[in-house]
VMD Tcl script that draws the C-alpha trace (Angstrom):
set ca {
  {0.00 0.00 0.00}
  {1.44 3.38 -1.03}
  {1.48 6.44 1.21}
  {-1.21 8.10 -0.89}
  {-3.46 5.05 -0.68}
  {-2.92 4.88 3.07}
  {-3.90 8.55 3.47}
  {-7.05 8.12 1.38}
  {-8.03 4.98 3.29}
  {-7.65 6.82 6.60}
  {-9.78 9.75 5.39}
  {-12.50 7.42 4.12}
  {-12.57 5.60 7.47}
  {-12.89 8.94 9.26}
  {-15.64 10.43 7.14}
  {-17.70 7.55 5.73}
  {-19.81 4.98 7.60}
  {-18.34 1.48 7.63}
  {-19.21 -0.59 4.59}
  {-17.93 -2.34 1.48}
  {-17.92 0.92 -0.52}
  {-14.88 2.26 1.31}
  {-12.42 0.32 -0.85}
  {-14.28 1.44 -3.99}
  {-14.09 5.11 -2.92}
  {-10.36 4.84 -2.24}
  {-9.81 3.23 -5.63}
  {-11.72 6.01 -7.40}
  {-9.62 8.76 -5.82}
  {-6.39 6.89 -6.56}
  {-7.41 6.52 -10.20}
  {-7.80 10.28 -10.65}
  {-4.82 11.31 -8.51}
  {-1.96 13.10 -10.27}
  {1.18 11.00 -10.89}
  {3.76 11.33 -8.14}
  {1.34 12.76 -5.56}
  {2.06 11.53 -2.04}
  {-0.72 13.24 -0.07}
  {-4.39 13.95 -0.90}
  {-5.17 17.38 -2.34}
  {-7.15 19.80 -0.17}
  {-10.05 19.64 -2.64}
  {-10.14 15.85 -2.25}
  {-10.24 16.14 1.54}
  {-13.17 18.57 1.46}
  {-14.94 16.43 -1.13}
  {-14.52 13.34 1.05}
  {-15.77 15.21 4.10}
  {-18.86 16.47 2.26}
  {-19.57 13.07 0.74}
  {-19.17 11.32 4.08}
  {-21.51 13.78 5.75}
  {-24.13 13.17 3.05}
  {-23.83 9.40 3.50}
  {-24.22 9.62 7.28}
  {-27.18 12.00 7.04}
  {-28.80 9.84 4.37}
  {-28.49 6.77 6.58}
  {-30.59 8.43 9.29}
  {-33.44 9.45 6.95}
  {-32.84 13.15 7.59}
  {-32.16 13.96 3.94}
  {-35.57 12.72 2.79}
  {-37.33 14.56 5.62}
  {-35.40 17.74 4.92}
  {-36.55 17.71 1.30}
  {-40.17 17.70 2.45}
  {-39.39 20.49 4.91}
  {-37.86 22.43 2.03}
  {-41.06 22.13 -0.01}
  {-43.21 23.33 2.91}
  {-40.81 26.20 3.58}
  {-40.87 27.29 -0.05}
  {-44.67 27.32 -0.02}
  {-44.82 29.41 3.15}
  {-42.08 31.89 2.21}
  {-43.74 32.51 -1.16}
  {-47.06 33.29 0.53}
  {-45.35 35.66 2.96}
  {-43.27 37.31 0.24}
  {-46.43 37.97 -1.76}
  {-48.13 39.56 1.24}
  {-45.16 41.77 2.06}
  {-44.79 42.69 -1.62}
  {-48.39 43.93 -1.53}
  {-47.49 45.97 1.56}
  {-44.57 47.54 -0.31}
  {-46.57 48.57 -3.38}
  {-49.84 49.64 -1.71}
  {-48.68 51.56 1.36}
  {-48.65 55.32 0.68}
  {-45.36 57.08 1.28}
  {-45.00 59.66 4.03}
  {-42.39 62.11 5.21}
  {-41.02 59.27 7.35}
  {-41.09 56.77 4.47}
  {-40.32 58.69 1.24}
  {-40.22 55.46 -0.74}
  {-37.63 53.47 -2.65}
  {-38.50 53.59 -6.33}
  {-41.90 51.91 -6.78}
  {-41.68 50.41 -3.28}
  {-42.16 51.66 0.24}
  {-38.62 50.57 1.17}
  {-35.69 48.48 -0.12}
  {-37.63 45.52 1.24}
  {-39.57 45.50 -2.02}
  {-36.44 44.25 -3.77}
  {-36.14 41.45 -1.21}
  {-39.70 40.22 -1.72}
  {-39.29 40.42 -5.50}
  {-36.22 38.18 -5.23}
  {-38.19 35.59 -3.27}
  {-41.03 35.62 -5.78}
  {-38.54 35.12 -8.61}
  {-37.09 32.15 -6.70}
  {-40.56 30.58 -6.54}
  {-41.02 31.05 -10.29}
  {-37.57 29.58 -10.94}
  {-38.54 26.53 -8.89}
  {-41.42 25.88 -11.29}
  {-39.37 26.38 -14.45}
  {-36.07 24.81 -13.43}
  {-35.95 22.93 -10.11}
  {-32.51 22.05 -8.88}
  {-29.38 24.08 -9.47}
  {-31.01 27.24 -10.83}
  {-33.54 27.29 -8.00}
  {-30.68 26.85 -5.54}
  {-28.93 29.87 -7.05}
  {-32.16 31.92 -6.96}
  {-32.78 31.08 -3.29}
  {-29.17 31.86 -2.46}
  {-29.48 35.26 -4.14}
  {-32.72 35.96 -2.24}
  {-30.99 35.05 1.03}
  {-28.21 37.52 0.21}
  {-30.75 40.27 -0.52}
  {-32.53 39.51 2.76}
  {-29.32 39.79 4.75}
  {-28.07 42.83 2.83}
  {-31.23 44.93 3.19}
  {-30.36 45.81 6.81}
  {-26.96 47.46 6.15}
  {-28.09 48.88 2.80}
  {-31.13 50.58 4.34}
  {-28.98 51.96 7.15}
  {-26.44 53.28 4.64}
  {-29.12 54.97 2.53}
  {-31.10 56.24 5.51}
  {-34.16 54.31 4.30}
  {-36.83 52.50 6.26}
  {-36.72 48.69 5.97}
  {-38.93 45.77 7.05}
  {-38.55 44.96 10.76}
  {-36.13 42.23 11.79}
  {-38.96 40.06 13.11}
  {-40.26 40.02 9.51}
  {-36.88 39.39 7.86}
  {-35.64 36.65 10.21}
  {-38.51 34.21 9.54}
  {-38.06 34.71 5.79}
  {-34.34 34.00 6.07}
  {-34.91 30.87 8.17}
  {-37.53 29.58 5.74}
  {-35.16 30.25 2.84}
  {-32.34 28.26 4.42}
  {-34.61 25.24 4.88}
  {-36.06 25.71 1.37}
  {-32.62 24.98 -0.06}
  {-33.24 21.33 0.83}
  {-36.04 21.22 -1.76}
  {-33.43 21.71 -4.47}
  {-31.41 18.62 -3.50}
  {-32.22 15.71 -5.84}
  {-32.93 12.23 -4.51}
  {-30.04 9.74 -4.71}
  {-29.60 8.11 -8.11}
  {-31.38 4.79 -8.26}
  {-33.34 5.36 -5.07}
  {-37.07 4.78 -4.99}
  {-38.75 8.19 -4.60}
  {-41.59 6.88 -2.40}
  {-45.16 8.10 -2.96}
  {-45.00 9.92 -6.25}
  {-47.44 12.64 -5.25}
  {-44.99 13.71 -2.52}
  {-42.00 14.02 -4.86}
  {-40.60 17.55 -4.81}
  {-39.88 17.25 -8.55}
  {-43.55 16.71 -9.47}
  {-45.03 19.59 -11.44}
  {-48.06 20.04 -9.18}
  {-45.83 20.14 -6.10}
  {-43.67 22.80 -7.78}
  {-46.82 24.82 -8.49}
  {-47.90 24.83 -4.83}
  {-45.69 27.85 -3.91}
  {-47.23 29.83 -6.78}
  {-50.73 28.91 -5.60}
  {-49.77 29.94 -2.07}
  {-48.48 33.24 -3.42}
  {-51.73 33.97 -5.24}
  {-53.82 33.32 -2.12}
  {-52.88 36.53 -0.25}
  {-53.70 38.64 -3.29}
  {-57.08 36.97 -3.82}
  {-58.40 37.28 -0.32}
  {-56.12 36.58 2.61}
  {-54.50 39.92 3.31}
  {-56.37 42.75 1.61}
  {-59.96 41.99 2.68}
  {-58.77 41.35 6.25}
  {-57.92 45.04 6.49}
  {-54.36 44.56 7.63}
  {-53.03 46.49 4.66}
  {-55.38 49.43 5.13}
  {-54.13 50.75 8.45}
  {-53.04 54.41 8.65}
  {-49.44 54.89 7.57}
  {-48.64 57.86 9.78}
  {-45.53 56.20 11.20}
  {-42.71 54.31 9.49}
  {-43.72 50.75 8.69}
  {-47.24 51.05 10.07}
  {-48.52 48.32 7.77}
  {-45.73 45.88 8.63}
  {-46.32 46.45 12.33}
  {-50.09 46.08 12.00}
  {-49.94 42.94 9.87}
  {-46.97 41.02 11.30}
  {-48.34 40.34 14.83}
  {-51.34 38.61 13.23}
  {-49.92 37.07 10.07}
  {-46.62 35.66 11.35}
  {-48.05 33.61 14.26}
  {-50.82 32.42 11.94}
  {-48.23 31.34 9.38}
  {-46.26 29.55 12.10}
  {-49.36 27.69 13.27}
  {-50.30 26.73 9.70}
  {-46.77 25.47 9.00}
  {-46.72 23.44 12.23}
  {-50.14 21.89 11.58}
  {-49.21 21.06 7.98}
  {-45.99 19.37 9.10}
  {-47.82 17.42 11.82}
  {-50.51 16.20 9.43}
  {-47.87 15.22 6.88}
  {-45.87 13.34 9.54}
  {-48.97 11.47 10.75}
  {-50.06 10.61 7.22}
  {-46.62 9.24 6.35}
  {-46.30 7.36 9.66}
  {-49.48 5.44 8.84}
  {-47.53 4.02 5.87}
  {-44.51 3.24 8.08}
  {-42.67 6.19 6.53}
  {-41.10 8.21 9.32}
  {-39.37 11.00 7.44}
  {-42.11 13.33 8.71}
  {-40.38 13.37 12.09}
  {-37.24 14.78 10.49}
  {-39.43 17.26 8.62}
  {-40.78 18.59 11.92}
  {-37.29 18.90 13.40}
  {-35.97 20.66 10.28}
  {-38.83 23.19 10.50}
  {-38.13 24.00 14.15}
  {-36.13 27.17 13.48}
  {-38.53 28.64 10.86}
  {-41.57 27.99 13.06}
  {-39.78 29.52 16.03}
  {-38.83 32.61 14.02}
  {-42.41 33.01 12.81}
  {-43.43 33.14 16.48}
  {-40.52 35.44 17.38}
  {-42.53 38.64 17.81}
  {-45.16 36.85 19.92}
  {-42.50 35.27 22.13}
  {-40.65 38.57 22.56}
  {-43.88 40.39 23.43}
  {-44.66 37.85 26.13}
  {-41.12 38.06 27.50}
  {-41.31 41.86 27.63}
  {-44.75 41.75 29.22}
  {-43.56 39.45 32.00}
  {-40.19 41.13 32.54}
  {-41.10 44.80 32.15}
  {-44.89 44.95 32.05}
  {-44.80 46.63 28.62}
  {-47.07 45.58 25.72}
  {-44.49 45.96 22.94}
  {-41.39 43.84 22.56}
  {-38.04 45.46 23.30}
  {-34.99 45.00 21.08}
  {-33.30 43.06 23.88}
  {-36.24 40.64 24.08}
  {-36.29 40.21 20.30}
  {-32.55 39.62 20.09}
  {-32.52 37.25 23.04}
  {-35.49 35.25 21.78}
  {-34.01 35.01 18.27}
  {-30.69 33.80 19.71}
  {-32.39 31.13 21.80}
  {-34.41 29.89 18.81}
  {-31.31 29.87 16.58}
  {-29.46 27.72 19.14}
  {-32.19 25.42 20.46}
  {-33.75 24.37 17.13}
  {-30.50 23.13 15.51}
  {-29.43 21.63 18.84}
  {-32.58 19.50 18.94}
  {-31.90 18.33 15.39}
  {-28.30 17.44 16.24}
  {-29.46 15.66 19.40}
  {-31.89 13.56 17.38}
  {-29.10 12.68 14.95}
  {-26.82 11.72 17.82}
  {-29.42 9.54 19.53}
  {-30.42 7.84 16.30}
  {-29.69 4.16 16.65}
  {-29.11 1.93 13.65}
  {-32.26 -0.12 13.28}
  {-32.29 -3.78 12.15}
  {-34.77 -2.59 9.53}
  {-33.16 -0.46 6.83}
  {-34.84 2.54 5.21}
  {-34.98 3.88 1.68}
  {-32.47 6.69 1.11}
  {-35.01 8.80 -0.80}
  {-38.30 8.37 1.06}
  {-37.50 6.95 4.49}
  {-39.83 3.97 4.01}
  {-38.91 0.65 5.58}
  {-37.12 -1.85 3.37}
  {-37.09 -5.44 4.51}
  {-33.73 -7.09 4.96}
  {-33.06 -10.85 4.98}
  {-32.73 -12.21 8.50}
  {-29.25 -13.34 9.44}
  {-28.89 -16.90 10.72}
  {-26.48 -17.88 13.43}
  {-23.71 -20.36 12.68}
  {-24.79 -23.96 13.19}
  {-28.45 -23.33 12.35}
}
mol new
graphics top color blue
foreach p $ca { graphics top sphere $p radius 0.5 }
foreach p [lrange $ca 0 end-1] q [lrange $ca 1 end] { graphics top cylinder $p $q radius 0.2 }
display resetview
């Protein structure tokens, strides 16, 4: 065994779960290694680490559950982006909010980016949708410093943070199922056309009758962001409850078929649901701590930090406690796959 082969074998043992494919992986990297190389290239090390992480995550069923969470997140963020886009284009400007082009604030650009990501998902799911969501995430993060630099009003942080969290989870919807894996119930496949159209349908709903008739967009705009601050305390908790109920119903429906990826879907949606409830949580914290009805910045920041830590920690804890079951599961859908029973020697 050469030094290079020994190094590759050690890396594969570190990163990949034990199995017969380890020797095959080492052989593949040796075949494409440059002549005379004695140590693995940095790109090969990172590629092995990423591939090993994917294999370990896939073995737990998290990858299949995360794809479903990505679809639900994309549906919800499109509905919210449509509602906030309506806020941006219908709210009259004031001396406090002079406007940003055709929009009330630079937030209009953010919501436009999210709507374009939803359209891209219909036309070209996969890599292009991943790029579109990544660009929308950058716009969402950049609107805070850009608005401060320009002296413009922007959407409140308790509106931007849920959108960002939903966008991060929505990236999972762009990850294709493993090659050769059975996709499970076809109607739940994220590549199905009708599933890709669900975010568009969710985006049309606020325009047709969810937001405007409810009166949340017709509040007086005598202060900066009056419409955001009138609508968000009602719409965001409602969106969080709807997302939680949808994930629970999906998990129960799949569990009836002995498909348990819905549990991972719930865990993956923990941070977005928590961020959708951020303003409500911060208001309650402020009410108990200071007796004030409106949330303070300290309560908002503290609540957001707790959610950002606890939700991923619960997911990591579930991954850590996951025990390898004697019944294997499909890499793509999480459904149980029977495995021949092993017989003891002498039987």
